[in-house]
N, C-alpha and C positions, 0 to 999 in steps of 0.2 A: 406830895404828888397830886392829891385830890385838888388842892387849890390851884395848881398849875394848869389842870385840864378843865377847870370850870369855865364855861362861857360867860357867866354872869358873876358879878361880885356877890359874895356870900354875906349874909348878915353877921354881925360880930358875935352873937351867941353861938351860931353854928360854926363860924370860922374858928372860934376858940376851942370848941369841942373837937373839931377835926385836927387842929394843931396838937391838942392833947393826945389824941389817938395816934398821931404820927410820932410824937415823942415817946409814947409807950412802946410802939412798934420798933422804934430806933433802939430803945434800951433793951428790948427783947432780942433783937437780931445782932446788935452791936455794929451796925453799919448804916450809913445814910446814903440813899440813892438819889439825892437831889442832883439834877443835872446829868445823870448817867445817860438818859435817853437823848437829850439834846446834844451832848458831847459826841455821841456816836454817829448821829445822823445829821446831815446838813441839807439845806435846800439847794436844788439845782434844777435847771430846765430839763424836762424829760419829754421827748417826742413820742415815746411809746404809748400807743393807745391802751395796751394792756396794763401798763403801770399806772396810767391815769385812772383806768377803771378800778384798779386795786385801791387807789386813794379814795375814790368815791365810795367803794364798799367799806373802807375803814371809817369814813365819816358816818356811814349808816350804823356801824357797830358802836361807835362812840356816842351817837345820838341817844342810845338807851342809857348810857351813863349820865349824860347831860339831863335827861328826863328824871332820872332818880335823884340827882342833885337838886333839881328844881322842886321836886316833891318834898324833899327834906327841908329845903329853904322855906317853902310855903307852910309846912307844918310848924317850923320854928317861928315864922312871922305871925301865925295865929296864936302864939303863946301857949301851944300845947306843950305839956312837959315832954321834952325830947332829951332822953338820956344818951350818954356816950355809947352805952351798950346798944341802944336802938340804932344809932347812926352806923356803928361798926357792923351790926347784923344786916342792915339794909345794903351795905356796900361790900360785904364780905366776899362775894363771888368774884368781884373785880380784882381781888388779890391773887386769884388764880388766872384770870383772863388776861390782865395787863402784862405780866411777865411772858406769857405765851405769845401775845401779839408783838411784844418787843423782840423776842427771839425770831419770830417769823419775819418781821421787817429787817432785822439784822442779816438774816441769811439771804434775803432777797437783795439787799443793798450790797453786801459783801461779794456775792457772786454775780451781781448785775443781771439778775434774771429778767427776762421779758419774753413775750410771745408764748408759745406752747410750753416752754420750760417753766414759766411762771404758773401757767394754768395747771400743769402737771404737779408742780410743787404744792400748790394749794390743795389740789385734789387728794394728795397723799395724806392730808390731815382730816379728811371728811369723816372718818370713822373714829374720831377721838372719843374717849370714854367720858369726858366731862361734858355735861349737857350745855353749859354756857359757852364753852370753847367750841363745841360742835356747831352750835347755832351761829357763832361768829364766823367760823370757817365756811359754813353754808352761805352766809351773806356775802363774804368775800368771793367765794367761788362763783356765785350767781352773777356778781358784777363783772368779773373777768370773763366768764363764759358768754355773757351778753355781748361784750365787745368782740369776742372771737366770732360769735355767730353773725354779728353785723358785718364783719369783714368777709366772712365766708359767703354770706348771701349776696353781698355786693359783687364779689368775684363770680359766683355761679350765675346769678341772674343778669348782671349787666357787664361782666367782663372787666370790672374796674378794680384795680389794686391800689388803694390809697394808703400807702404804708411808708411814711418817711423814715421810720426807725428800723425798717427791715426786720420786724419781728413777726410778720405773718409768714406761714410756711410756703406761700406762693409768691413769686417775684416776677416782675416784668423782665423779659430778656434784655431789653435796652438798659435797664438799671444794673444788671449784672455785667454787661459788656463795658459800660462806662466806668464801673467800679474796678475793673481789671481783675476780677476773681469771682469766686462763688460767695454765698451768703456767710459762710464760716470764716471769711477773710483770707482764704487760700488764693494764691496767685496762679 
């Protein structure tokens, strides 16, 4: 999993240590998760401002992981003695964070959440007990809340509702009449 998420190619000493750690973890758990995330999710065009903001927040969360990998790579390139135990210890908290993020993305995709429902769903995890998870949720919430507040201020200040995905709680009357129903899809 670590090699798939790395933005840069890892040097061979570090790559072999990470591969060894993955093999040990596989033998401990008895299962291999390679491809589990990519098999569950697929890329599609999303017009929702909230979902795009969630994706931006997710990139911010994953940037910390990328920075940690770059630091490990730099240490390995300096020929500092880097043991497998050190690598595992530096990346251990991601073994808790990544499954949580995967389940969060799965619930959002499966229920096709957007708008206020997405914001509320992320908010429900803000009091998570694990500090790394709580920090990630705060980052995601801030990104989605920023999109919400931008739409809200555009509507309040300028009377503009730029919402192609109909995920804002305010809609233009013309958009509802043309659609033949309300926002919930009722006729």
